[in-house]
N, C-alpha and C positions, 0 to 999 in steps of 0.2 A: 554572417556567419564566421565564426570562432576561428582560430587563426590555426583547431589540429586539421578542423577541417577542409578549410584551405590548405595544407600540407598534407594529406590526404590523395584530393585531386591535383597535386602536384603531382602525384607518386605511382599514380592512376597513368596522367599521361607522357609520367617519361617511360615507364612501361609502352607504349607506343612510340616513341620515340627509339628508344632499342632496338625496337623490327625495324627501324627503315638500315639503321648495322648491318642486321643480322642479315634483309633482302642485300646488301653490299657485299659481304663474307663472303657467293660461294666463288662471284668476279673479283675482287682485289685481289683473295685467293689462290683463285685460279685450281678451283678444286675439279674441272675437268682435266685436267691438263695434269694435274698435280693425285688425281688420286683414282688415273683414270692405269697404272700397273697391279691397284691392289684385285683381287679377286671381285668376281662381281657380288657376289652374299656380303663383303665385304665395304664397297661401294657402294649398295644398298641399305647400309645396319647405318653406315654415316649419314646418309644422308632421309633416311629415319629419323636418328637421334637427333639429330638440326630442326626438321616436322615437330617431332614434345618438345621440345624447348621452348621453339615457337609459340605450339598452344600454349605449350607451361606460362610463358609472359601475361600472349594474350589476354590467360587465364582473369591473372595479377592485377591487368589495368580492369579490364570487368569488372570483376568483384570489386574491387575498390573503389569504381563508383558504384556500385549498386548498395554496397550498402557501409561506404565513407561512416553516418549518423550512427549506427552500429556501434562502432570502430570507436570515435570518437569521442561516442560516450560509454564504450567499455563496457561494450555485453560480451559476456566470455567467452562465446561462442568468437564473434568477430578481433574476438584479441587474440585467439591462439592465427585463426588464421595471416593475423601481423604476425604475430611471433613464426610464424612458418618465412613469409614472403623474407622479414630478416634473414633467416636462418640462410634464407637461398640466396642471398647474397649478398650474405659473409661465406657464405662455402664457396663463391662465385669468385667472392675478390681475392680469399686464401688462393683460390689456381691459380689465379694469373698470375702473384709474388709467386709462390712456390713453383707453384711446376710447370707451368706454359713460361715460352723462353720467344716472343715475337716483335725483340729485338731484329732477328733476319728479316722482317716482313715489315718494318716501320720505315723502310727506304724512301717514304716522298714525305713533306712535311704535312701534305694533306691529313695524312693515314695515321703520322703523329701525334697529331692532332684528335682526332677521335678517338687516336686511344685514349689519349688521358682524358677525352669530356668522357669518355664510354668510365673510364675511372668515377671520375668528379657523380659523374651517375648513378652506380652503387654503392659508394657513400650515398653519398643523400640519401637513398633507399633503405639502406640497414638504418641510417638513423631515421627517419619518418614513422615506417615501421617500426624499427624497434624502441623508440620512445613510446607510440603508441602502445603500442606489443606489455611495455613494461608497466604503462600508464605514469607516463613521469611528462605528458602532453594535457 
């Protein structure tokens, strides 16, 4: 198995690892209490948007595992998918660094470690999928 294929399988696996953090987020940020003052529609929208993001991350992982050989071979549609995934995670990093202020929530060592591990995961995904999408591997 070549290095590109291994990198893609790693990328697929990282997507599923990120879902662990997604599952822990509502409790860690106490969404039930924090969102309670909002109107019902806004609370529902918040949850629905979160679910759509989870579905997207699942799809990225599944599509990677199903199409890693085509992505590694540089097939045009598969490369386009890789570029889209890289853009998605790049946008997520931009939001993390320039929009979100997570500092008030990083009150425990475990939260700080998790936050930094997620940052490394996002950077790794940008590197893997960006490299594959641009034909650098």
